[in-house]
C-alpha atoms as one frame of an Amber mdcrd trajectory, in Angstrom:
protein
   0.000   0.000   0.000   1.492   3.287  -1.084   2.228   5.796   1.620   1.180
   9.375   0.882   3.446  12.302   1.602   2.759  14.123   4.804   1.972  17.783
   3.994   3.665  18.794   7.249   6.944  17.337   6.042   6.553  19.062   2.673
   5.882  22.356   4.412   8.832  21.889   6.755  11.133  21.048   3.876   9.984
  24.041   1.864  10.275  26.312   4.881  13.757  24.981   5.558  14.856  25.779
   2.019  13.369  29.276   2.266  15.164  29.924   5.550  18.391  28.542   4.092
  18.048  30.794   1.086  17.370  33.833   3.268  20.301  32.930   5.490  22.826
  32.551   2.724  21.423  35.611   1.005  22.078  37.607   4.159  25.652  36.332
   4.204  25.978  37.222   0.540  24.698  40.695   1.347  27.463  41.100   3.893
  30.028  39.905   1.379  28.799  42.128  -1.411  28.598  45.108   0.946  32.129
  44.469   2.123  33.409  43.988  -1.386  31.639  46.687  -3.335  30.321  49.493
  -1.153  32.553  52.180   0.402  31.993  52.449   4.130  31.206  56.150   3.910
  28.313  55.479   1.583  26.673  52.833   3.747  23.897  53.667   6.184  22.661
  51.402   8.916  24.642  49.819  11.737  24.525  46.294  10.313  26.017  47.212
   6.956  28.551  49.527   8.608  29.552  46.731  10.932  30.054  44.404   8.009
  32.260  46.926   6.263  34.257  47.517   9.443  34.846  43.784   9.876  35.861
  43.416   6.231  38.273  46.357   6.482  40.037  44.801   9.480  40.945  41.707
   7.477  44.514  41.506   6.095  44.997  42.619   2.505  48.592  41.448   2.076
  49.506  37.976   0.895  53.113  36.855   0.741  53.430  34.795  -2.425  56.507
  32.660  -1.863  57.660  30.179  -4.509  55.844  26.874  -3.935  57.802  23.786
  -2.974  59.835  22.482  -5.905  62.060  19.513  -6.668  65.812  19.754  -6.125
  68.059  18.106  -8.704  71.492  16.619  -8.020  73.491  16.612 -11.249  76.708
  14.991 -12.416  79.517  17.098 -13.925  78.036  16.682 -17.425  74.589  17.856
 -16.335  72.932  14.421 -16.235  70.546  13.820 -13.335  71.824  11.748 -10.435
  68.651  12.077  -8.330  65.612  14.222  -7.557  64.774  15.267  -4.004  61.385
  16.630  -3.007  58.512  16.641  -0.552  56.140  17.820  -3.298  56.879  16.712
  -6.856  56.638  20.007  -8.717  58.480  21.650 -11.607  57.474  25.225 -12.330
  56.892  26.231 -15.951  55.867  29.530 -17.489  52.454  30.097 -19.019  54.105
  30.120 -22.458  55.314  26.579 -21.774  51.767  25.322 -21.192  49.374  24.129
 -23.870  46.644  26.693 -24.671  44.197  23.834 -24.104  44.982  23.539 -20.374
  44.549  27.284 -19.858  41.213  27.321 -21.667  40.024  24.119 -19.992  40.735
  25.293 -16.432  39.064  28.655 -17.015  36.037  27.028 -18.661  35.321  24.611
 -15.817  36.634  26.495 -12.772  35.992  30.173 -13.497  34.369  31.122 -16.809
  34.327  34.821 -15.835  38.026  34.848 -14.871  38.907  37.741 -17.182  35.838
  39.751 -16.167  35.886  39.853 -12.348  38.318  41.529  -9.980  39.097  38.500
  -7.830  35.588  37.747  -6.543  32.686  36.909  -8.852  29.513  38.250  -7.211
  27.417  36.876 -10.081  28.859  33.443  -9.383  28.161  33.840  -5.659  24.495
  34.600  -6.236  24.175  31.727  -8.707  25.759  29.353  -6.200  23.490  30.571
  -3.408  20.366  29.986  -5.477  21.618  26.553  -6.517  22.453  25.632  -2.914
  19.035  26.780  -1.717  17.479  24.440  -4.254  19.460  21.535  -2.834  22.272
  21.459  -5.425  25.479  22.503  -3.736  27.671  24.618  -5.991  30.965  26.368
  -5.370  31.640  30.004  -6.192  35.384  30.349  -5.643  37.224  32.027  -8.491
  40.604  30.857  -9.746  42.114  33.809  -7.880  40.480  32.698  -4.625  41.636
  29.133  -5.183  45.146  30.424  -5.827  45.045  32.417  -2.582  43.907  29.327
  -0.689  46.688  27.231  -2.231  49.334  29.851  -1.454  48.233  30.048   2.187
  48.156  26.267   2.567  51.497  25.854   0.812  53.089  28.328   3.212  51.622
  26.477   6.199  52.964  23.156   4.895  56.402  24.657   4.354  56.396  25.937
   7.937  55.422  22.531   9.299  51.884  23.682  10.147  49.961  21.189   8.054
  47.332  20.833  10.774  46.286  24.453  10.134  45.531  23.903   6.447  42.006
  24.964   5.492  40.040  23.014   2.890  36.997  24.336   1.054  33.772  22.994
   2.492  35.537  21.126   5.293  36.923  23.450   7.948  36.502  26.894   6.429
  34.200  29.391   8.153  32.623  32.640   6.947  35.513  34.648   8.384  38.025
  32.497   6.509  36.064  32.955   3.290  35.906  36.723   3.776  39.654  36.837
   4.355  40.204  34.767   1.205  38.000  37.149  -0.793  39.810  40.252   0.390
  43.180  38.710  -0.369  41.923  37.730  -3.831  40.897  41.327  -4.540  44.284
  42.592  -3.342  46.088  39.982  -5.437  44.252  41.078  -8.584  45.570  44.613
  -8.034  49.140  43.372  -7.654  49.394  40.725 -10.379  48.097  40.373 -13.932
  45.544  37.720 -14.859  48.265  35.788 -16.673  50.530  35.805 -13.605  47.671
  34.562 -11.406  46.746  31.804 -13.858  50.380  30.745 -14.169  50.790  30.665
 -10.398  47.596  28.669  -9.976  48.509  26.034 -12.564  51.935  25.603 -10.982
  50.722  25.203  -7.409  47.471  23.241  -7.688  47.320  19.623  -6.461  46.618
  16.829  -8.964  47.917  13.732  -7.183  50.159  12.850  -4.248  52.933  12.408
  -6.830  52.037  15.459  -8.905  51.799  19.094  -7.837  51.362  21.567 -10.665
  50.553  21.008 -14.322  54.061  19.977 -15.443  54.350  17.162 -12.897  50.770
  16.063 -13.650  51.500  15.932 -17.395  54.540  13.747 -16.802  52.798  11.481
 -14.298  49.603  10.732 -16.225  50.736  11.095 -19.855  54.577  11.037 -19.875
  54.586  14.362 -21.680  55.081  18.039 -20.897  52.508  20.691 -20.100  53.290
  22.351 -23.437  52.445  19.219 -25.452  49.112  18.375 -23.818  46.401  17.512
 -26.328  42.838  18.790 -25.976  41.483  15.547 -24.393  44.476  15.340 -22.035
  44.181  18.979 -20.976  40.430  18.683 -20.390  40.979  15.572 -18.272  43.613
  17.249 -16.075  41.432  20.340 -15.684  38.710  18.049 -14.396  40.995  16.251
 -11.945  41.502  19.474  -9.946  37.949  19.323  -8.577  38.558  15.996  -6.815
  41.990  14.434  -7.457  41.001  11.083  -5.957  37.507  10.683  -7.422  38.588
  11.819 -10.907  41.953  10.019 -10.926  42.223   8.594 -14.482  44.401   5.710
 -13.278  42.113   4.353 -10.548  38.783   5.837 -11.713  38.870   6.134 -15.523
  35.063   6.197 -15.895  34.728   9.089 -13.439  37.614  10.848 -15.152  35.951
  10.519 -18.567  32.623  11.872 -17.330  34.365  14.863 -15.801  36.570  15.355
 -18.876  33.538  15.386 -21.150  31.881  17.957 -18.867  34.956  20.163 -19.227
  34.900  19.730 -22.997  31.212  20.666 -23.093  31.953  23.828 -21.110  34.784
  24.706 -23.485  32.488  24.208 -26.480  29.547  26.182 -25.114  31.883  29.040
 -24.172  33.323  29.128 -27.676  36.827  28.001 -26.733  36.772  25.031 -29.134
  34.880  24.204 -32.327  32.190  21.554 -32.619  34.398  19.198 -34.632  37.150
  19.406 -32.003  34.615  18.822 -29.234  33.129  15.750 -30.885  36.551  14.262
 -31.657  37.776  14.849 -28.086  34.658  13.337 -26.490  35.072  10.254 -28.694
  38.668   9.810 -27.509  38.996   7.059 -24.866  40.702   7.843 -21.569  44.196
   6.366 -21.741  47.180   7.076 -19.540  50.897   6.565 -20.009  52.221   6.723
 -16.474  55.737   7.814 -15.578  56.056   7.253 -11.858  58.395   9.825 -10.277
  61.335   8.573  -8.256  62.440  10.553  -5.227  65.614  10.222  -3.200  69.127
   8.845  -3.527  67.898   5.248  -3.332  66.460   5.663  -6.842  69.603   7.090
  -8.386  70.261   4.989 -11.511  74.019   5.529 -11.421  75.397   6.497  -8.010
  73.113   6.190  -4.954  76.005   6.162  -2.462  77.622   9.263  -3.921  74.194
  10.944  -3.901  73.803  10.081  -0.227  77.248  11.509   0.476  76.285  14.779
  -1.252  72.970  14.925   0.607  74.831  14.455   3.900  77.048  17.441   3.012
  74.057  19.613   2.174  72.081  18.797   5.305  75.086  19.575   7.499  76.173
  22.783   5.775  75.111  26.007   7.596  75.041  27.773   4.219  71.710  26.035
   3.595  70.118  27.036   6.885  70.818  27.825  10.510  69.481  24.501  11.805
  68.738  20.991  10.579  65.037  21.698  10.009  65.693  24.806   7.923  68.345
  23.003   5.854  66.006  20.100   5.183  63.282  22.526   4.084  65.725  24.301
   1.754  67.019  21.088   0.179  63.708  19.237  -0.221  61.489  22.241  -1.054
  63.822  24.862  -2.510  64.044  23.788  -6.152  67.844  23.826  -6.034  70.165
  22.574  -8.763  73.179  20.910  -7.170  75.976  20.338  -9.671  78.592  17.877
  -8.463  82.019  16.705  -9.677  80.977  13.128 -10.485  82.106  11.954 -13.949
  79.553   9.468 -15.374  82.143   7.614 -17.488  84.476   7.218 -14.533  81.553
   6.164 -12.324  80.524   3.463 -14.814  84.055   2.068 -14.971  84.401   2.118
 -11.193  81.067   0.331 -10.719  82.090  -2.403 -13.161  85.378  -2.827 -11.304
  83.857  -3.272  -7.831  81.163  -5.604  -9.161  83.826  -7.809 -10.768  86.055
  -7.750  -7.694  83.347  -9.032  -5.325  82.059 -11.710  -7.666  78.578 -13.157
  -7.358  78.352 -12.915  -3.571  77.887  -9.248  -2.645  76.288 -10.308   0.631
  79.555 -11.997   1.658  82.190  -9.925  -0.100  82.342  -6.147  -0.150  84.181
  -3.826  -2.494  84.318  -0.045  -2.728  86.218   2.416  -4.869  86.585   6.197
  -4.687  88.666   8.287  -7.097  89.868  11.773  -6.179  91.391  14.186  -8.679
  94.935  15.193  -7.614  95.363  18.863  -6.830  91.646  19.703  -6.633  90.259
  17.019  -4.340  87.237  16.529  -6.612  85.584  13.145  -6.333  85.070  11.762
  -9.831  83.515   8.424  -8.850  82.286   6.583  -5.778  81.220   2.968  -6.272
  80.213   0.079  -4.048  79.236  -3.449  -5.035  76.095  -3.655  -2.912  72.702
  -2.558  -4.259  70.765   0.049  -2.304  67.439  -1.249  -3.609  67.837  -4.946
  -4.486  64.124  -5.211  -5.240  62.206  -2.900  -7.527  60.137  -0.437  -5.489
  58.079   2.695  -5.876  58.522   6.242  -4.724  56.745   7.232  -1.515  57.193
  10.976  -0.943  56.043  12.519   2.323  53.101  13.974   0.905  50.041  21.542
  -2.602  55.469  32.635  -8.655  58.956  32.471  -9.272  61.354  29.591  -8.982
  64.455  29.869  -6.869  66.399  28.011  -9.549  69.485  28.260  -7.345  72.587
  26.562  -8.725  75.327  25.383  -6.388  78.484  23.414  -7.032  79.515  20.889
  -4.429  83.303  20.743  -4.371  83.497  17.119  -3.349
């Protein structure tokens, strides 16, 4: 027997939605008043109070370079190892495919070039949608960039427990602060600088921070060479890196990718033929798993470890151990060493031959030092740092330091 709906419940539900709408509208009124109306022109204690609160919020945001990978290089420039806490390689906007720029704007902030940091039209649209029971975000790319910059700074300072996530632990005051900082940021940086900063800092995967690392991880390519389907997929991943992960959730990733493509088409960023071809393209990945640390050095893990020991104990890289570790693993340094790859290869062959087939019973090591300079040209040992094949497990979200140092080993 069918059960009829209780009119009391219908009334309560409708009333609840009305009250919710009125409540969020009131909040929106505070935001809009704080954002758009000069305090001198506002009458009424409530509006004046809102403006006063908004004016007391900080308007300065220190945009430090986000955490980047440090490279240890041999004398010929070949890579010995990568060190990082967040796998990120910064690239300029010119070194990104136009598709990724258009895709991110289309799905995350279609009015990016029209607003001044906060999109009041988007806020009202989101409020109406939320009141109807369909939760919708209203953060602009600038606001998201601000949030990422703040969280990145907290992580770098070892304050990960203070990180604020949208919709999880962020209050109205936090959102107001984010909005004011977004407005201030728009006055300080161009739209292109903000978009570049955002695409370099945003989180895609625990092994990929920023668009360059994401391109290499998922497609074994660069951000500049991303195709339309690839760019649309990565733009979609930003919304929920786990749920839209193309490796573990390809169906979810395709649905989101196609939504991004539809947004690009309806906004006139791509033609119909391109849209149809991209939607028909299956989701395929070509994964290049990043390798972090000296243990994954393909040529000289023990020499790498020796260099790392020098860095972490050198006051030139920081006053204490914690500061030095932060500089080395987050600073995006380029450490050029004196190791000669040819000499290293010969030395490795020599120690392997000397110990025979029993490295667990017989040990051999060889170090060559250049007379007069003291430069170490090779450092070999017959044991294997990683006898079994493993995977990288890093601890883990502007302008690169791009510091270059030479270790006189």
